[in-house]
N, CA, C and O atoms as a printed pandas DataFrame, in Angstrom:
     atom_number atom_name residue_name chain_id  residue_number  x_coord  y_coord  z_coord
0              1         N          MET        A               1    5.986  -43.373   -6.038
1              2        CA          MET        A               1    5.447  -42.581   -4.942
2              3         C          MET        A               1    5.433  -41.100   -5.306
3              4         O          MET        A               1    4.488  -40.386   -4.971
4              5         N          LEU        A               2    6.471  -40.639   -5.987
5              6        CA          LEU        A               2    6.555  -39.233   -6.382
6              7         C          LEU        A               2    5.467  -38.885   -7.397
7              8         O          LEU        A               2    4.910  -37.788   -7.359
8              9         N          VAL        A               3    5.165  -39.813   -8.302
9             10        CA          VAL        A               3    4.141  -39.569   -9.315
10            11         C          VAL        A               3    2.771  -39.423   -8.657
11            12         O          VAL        A               3    1.987  -38.558   -9.045
12            13         N          VAL        A               4    2.483  -40.252   -7.678
13            14        CA          VAL        A               4    1.201  -40.176   -6.974
14            15         C          VAL        A               4    1.085  -38.840   -6.260
15            16         O          VAL        A               4    0.019  -38.224   -6.262
16            17         N          SER        A               5    2.160  -38.393   -5.657
17            18        CA          SER        A               5    2.157  -37.114   -4.953
18            19         C          SER        A               5    1.890  -35.959   -5.916
19            20         O          SER        A               5    1.129  -35.046   -5.597
20            21         N          VAL        A               6    2.505  -35.997   -7.073
21            22        CA          VAL        A               6    2.315  -34.940   -8.068
22            23         C          VAL        A               6    0.887  -34.965   -8.607
23            24         O          VAL        A               6    0.270  -33.912   -8.766
24            25         N          VAL        A               7    0.362  -36.142   -8.886
25            26        CA          VAL        A               7   -0.995  -36.260   -9.412
26            27         C          VAL        A               7   -2.009  -35.752   -8.390
27            28         O          VAL        A               7   -2.940  -35.031   -8.749
28            29         N          VAL        A               8   -1.838  -36.118   -7.130
29            30        CA          VAL        A               8   -2.758  -35.663   -6.087
30            31         C          VAL        A               8   -2.697  -34.151   -5.944
31            32         O          VAL        A               8   -3.737  -33.507   -5.802
32            33         N          SER        A               9   -1.511  -33.573   -5.978
33            34        CA          SER        A               9   -1.398  -32.121   -5.841
34            35         C          SER        A               9   -2.006  -31.400   -7.046
35            36         O          SER        A               9   -2.608  -30.339   -6.881
36            37         N          VAL        A              10   -1.866  -31.946   -8.236
37            38        CA          VAL        A              10   -2.455  -31.326   -9.426
38            39         C          VAL        A              10   -3.983  -31.408   -9.366
39            40         O          VAL        A              10   -4.669  -30.440   -9.694
40            41         N          VAL        A              11   -4.509  -32.548   -8.954
41            42        CA          VAL        A              11   -5.968  -32.710   -8.872
42            43         C          VAL        A              11   -6.553  -31.748   -7.847
43            44         O          VAL        A              11   -7.514  -31.038   -8.141
44            45         N          PHE        A              12   -5.980  -31.721   -6.646
45            46        CA          PHE        A              12   -6.505  -30.815   -5.627
46            47         C          PHE        A              12   -6.228  -29.357   -5.968
47            48         O          PHE        A              12   -7.009  -28.480   -5.596
48            49         N          GLY        A              13   -5.139  -29.085   -6.663
49            50        CA          GLY        A              13   -4.847  -27.725   -7.097
50            51         C          GLY        A              13   -5.874  -27.202   -8.087
51            52         O          GLY        A              13   -6.083  -25.993   -8.174
52            53         N          GLY        A              14   -6.514  -28.086   -8.830
53            54        CA          GLY        A              14   -7.564  -27.675   -9.750
54            55         C          GLY        A              14   -8.946  -27.683   -9.128
55            56         O          GLY        A              14   -9.801  -26.880   -9.501
56            57         N          LEU        A              15   -9.172  -28.581   -8.185
57            58        CA          LEU        A              15  -10.497  -28.688   -7.574
58            59         C          LEU        A              15  -10.795  -27.563   -6.600
59            60         O          LEU        A              15  -11.914  -27.053   -6.565
60            61         N          VAL        A              16   -9.819  -27.175   -5.818
61            62        CA          VAL        A              16  -10.060  -26.155   -4.788
62            63         C          VAL        A              16  -10.458  -24.809   -5.401
63            64         O          VAL        A              16  -11.470  -24.249   -4.980
64            65         N          PRO        A              17   -9.722  -24.260   -6.369
65            66        CA          PRO        A              17  -10.168  -22.984   -6.966
66            67         C          PRO        A              17  -11.517  -23.108   -7.677
67            68         O          PRO        A              17  -12.327  -22.183   -7.625
68            69         N          GLY        A              18  -11.764  -24.232   -8.336
69            70        CA          GLY        A              18  -13.051  -24.423   -8.996
70            71         C          GLY        A              18  -14.196  -24.468   -8.006
71            72         O          GLY        A              18  -15.267  -23.917   -8.261
72            73         N          PHE        A              19  -13.977  -25.118   -6.886
73            74        CA          PHE        A              19  -15.006  -25.179   -5.844
74            75         C          PHE        A              19  -15.280  -23.793   -5.284
75            76         O          PHE        A              19  -16.438  -23.419   -5.097
76            77         N          LEU        A              20  -14.236  -23.030   -5.016
77            78        CA          LEU        A              20  -14.417  -21.688   -4.465
78            79         C          LEU        A              20  -15.107  -20.761   -5.466
79            80         O          LEU        A              20  -15.951  -19.955   -5.075
80            81         N          LEU        A              21  -14.766  -20.861   -6.728
81            82        CA          LEU        A              21  -15.438  -20.048   -7.745
82            83         C          LEU        A              21  -16.910  -20.435   -7.884
83            84         O          LEU        A              21  -17.760  -19.574   -8.112
84            85         N          GLY        A              22  -17.209  -21.714   -7.749
85            86        CA          GLY        A              22  -18.596  -22.156   -7.790
86            87         C          GLY        A              22  -19.403  -21.598   -6.633
87            88         O          GLY        A              22  -20.554  -21.200   -6.811
88            89         N          LEU        A              23  -18.810  -21.565   -5.454
89            90        CA          LEU        A              23  -19.495  -20.982   -4.300
90            91         C          LEU        A              23  -19.747  -19.499   -4.506
91            92         O          LEU        A              23  -20.832  -19.002   -4.203
92            93         N          LEU        A              24  -18.765  -18.800   -5.012
93            94        CA          LEU        A              24  -18.911  -17.365   -5.256
94            95         C          LEU        A              24  -19.984  -17.105   -6.309
95            96         O          LEU        A              24  -20.798  -16.196   -6.149
96            97         N          ALA        A              25  -19.993  -17.881   -7.367
97            98        CA          ALA        A              25  -20.988  -17.698   -8.424
98            99         C          ALA        A              25  -22.390  -17.955   -7.889
99           100         O          ALA        A              25  -23.328  -17.256   -8.272
100          101         N          PHE        A              26  -22.552  -18.936   -7.018
101          102        CA          PHE        A              26  -23.871  -19.213   -6.452
102          103         C          PHE        A              26  -24.325  -18.070   -5.569
103          104         O          PHE        A              26  -25.492  -17.681   -5.622
104          105         N          ARG        A              27  -23.430  -17.523   -4.757
105          106        CA          ARG        A              27  -23.803  -16.420   -3.869
106          107         C          ARG        A              27  -24.189  -15.185   -4.676
107          108         O          ARG        A              27  -25.171  -14.518   -4.348
108          109         N          VAL        A              28  -23.446  -14.876   -5.708
109          110        CA          VAL        A              28  -23.737  -13.691   -6.519
110          111         C          VAL        A              28  -25.043  -13.885   -7.271
111          112         O          VAL        A              28  -25.855  -12.964   -7.356
112          113         N          LYS        A              29  -25.253  -15.083   -7.819
113          114        CA          LYS        A              29  -26.450  -15.341   -8.606
114          115         C          LYS        A              29  -27.704  -15.312   -7.732
115          116         O          LYS        A              29  -28.743  -14.820   -8.173
116          117         N          SER        A              30  -27.632  -15.821   -6.521
117          118        CA          SER        A              30  -28.820  -15.882   -5.685
118          119         C          SER        A              30  -29.126  -14.550   -5.011
119          120         O          SER        A              30  -30.214  -14.383   -4.460
120          121         N          ARG        A              31  -28.206  -13.609   -5.041
121          122        CA          ARG        A              31  -28.400  -12.329   -4.363
122          123         C          ARG        A              31  -29.154  -11.323   -5.226
123          124         O          ARG        A              31  -29.820  -10.441   -4.684
124          125         N          TRP        A              32  -29.070  -11.427   -6.544
125          126        CA          TRP        A              32  -29.659  -10.420   -7.431
126          127         C          TRP        A              32  -30.736  -11.034   -8.310
127          128         O          TRP        A              32  -30.607  -12.169   -8.768
128          129         N          CYS        A              33  -31.787  -10.280   -8.540
129          130        CA          CYS        A              33  -32.877  -10.708   -9.423
130          131         C          CYS        A              33  -32.370  -10.690  -10.868
131          132         O          CYS        A              33  -31.792   -9.692  -11.297
132          133         N          PRO        A              34  -32.575  -11.774  -11.627
133          134        CA          PRO        A              34  -32.062  -11.802  -13.000
134          135         C          PRO        A              34  -32.793  -10.852  -13.943
135          136         O          PRO        A              34  -32.219  -10.423  -14.944
136          137         N          ARG        A              35  -34.049  -10.514  -13.647
137          138        CA          ARG        A              35  -34.823   -9.633  -14.531
138          139         C          ARG        A              35  -34.548   -8.161  -14.294
139          140         O          ARG        A              35  -34.254   -7.418  -15.231
140          141         N          CYS        A              36  -34.645   -7.735  -13.025
141          142        CA          CYS        A              36  -34.576   -6.293  -12.762
142          143         C          CYS        A              36  -33.275   -5.857  -12.100
143          144         O          CYS        A              36  -32.963   -4.666  -12.096
144          145         N          GLY        A              37  -32.510   -6.790  -11.542
145          146        CA          GLY        A              37  -31.252   -6.432  -10.907
146          147         C          GLY        A              37  -31.381   -6.004   -9.457
147          148         O          GLY        A              37  -30.384   -5.656   -8.825
148          149         N          GLU        A              38  -32.602   -6.024   -8.917
149          150        CA          GLU        A              38  -32.806   -5.651   -7.517
150          151         C          GLU        A              38  -32.291   -6.758   -6.604
151          152         O          GLU        A              38  -32.187   -7.917   -7.006
152          153         N          SER        A              39  -31.979   -6.387   -5.394
153          154        CA          SER        A              39  -31.531   -7.354   -4.403
154          155         C          SER        A              39  -32.683   -8.264   -4.020
155          156         O          SER        A              39  -33.818   -7.811   -3.869
156          157         N          THR        A              40  -32.391   -9.552   -3.863
157          158        CA          THR        A              40  -33.430  -10.496   -3.463
158          159         C          THR        A              40  -33.475  -10.676   -1.958
159          160         O          THR        A              40  -34.306  -11.434   -1.458
160          161         N          LEU        A              41  -32.606  -10.004   -1.227
161          162        CA          LEU        A              41  -32.602  -10.099    0.225
162          163         C          LEU        A              41  -33.661   -9.174    0.798
163          164         O          LEU        A              41  -33.778   -8.020    0.386
164          165         N          ALA        A              42  -34.423   -9.680    1.740
165          166        CA          ALA        A              42  -35.452   -8.856    2.376
166          167         C          ALA        A              42  -34.789   -7.906    3.363
167          168         O          ALA        A              42  -34.078   -8.339    4.270
168          169         N          MET        A              43  -35.022   -6.620    3.185
169          170        CA          MET        A              43  -34.445   -5.619    4.070
170          171         C          MET        A              43  -35.577   -4.847    4.734
171          172         O          MET        A              43  -36.615   -4.597    4.121
172          173         N          GLY        A              44  -35.368   -4.475    5.982
173          174        CA          GLY        A              44  -36.361   -3.704    6.711
174          175         C          GLY        A              44  -36.450   -2.288    6.186
175          176         O          GLY        A              44  -35.585   -1.852    5.427
176          177         N          PRO        A              45  -37.491   -1.561    6.583
177          178        CA          PRO        A              45  -37.646   -0.175    6.110
178          179         C          PRO        A              45  -36.552    0.729    6.669
179          180         O          PRO        A              45  -36.120    0.570    7.811
180          181         N          THR        A              46  -36.121    1.658    5.867
181          182        CA          THR        A              46  -35.116    2.618    6.315
182          183         C          THR        A              46  -35.814    3.809    6.946
183          184         O          THR        A              46  -37.044    3.865    6.965
184          185         N          GLU        A              47  -35.065    4.743    7.453
185          186        CA          GLU        A              47  -35.637    5.926    8.106
186          187         C          GLU        A              47  -36.477    6.754    7.135
187          188         O          GLU        A              47  -37.493    7.323    7.535
188          189         N          ARG        A              48  -36.074    6.830    5.873
189          190        CA          ARG        A              48  -36.803    7.631    4.886
190          191         C          ARG        A              48  -38.153    7.023    4.538
191          192         O          ARG        A              48  -39.081    7.748    4.178
192          193         N          GLU        A              49  -38.281    5.693    4.639
193          194        CA          GLU        A              49  -39.516    5.025    4.249
194          195         C          GLU        A              49  -40.565    5.040    5.350
195          196         O          GLU        A              49  -41.724    4.727    5.079
196          197         N          ARG        A              50  -40.213    5.384    6.556
197          198        CA          ARG        A              50  -41.162    5.342    7.682
198          199         C          ARG        A              50  -42.049    6.532    7.719
199          200         O          ARG        A              50  -42.897    6.642    8.604
């Protein structure tokens, strides 16, 4: 029983940080253009552009 508990904790201890890093990498990658580095999010005009 103790071995199963240790194995489960080791597996989840490795999966959770990997999952969170994958989410962060996806958010960062989808936010910036790979060619020019500009933001890919559509933003409205600012006061200077009007």
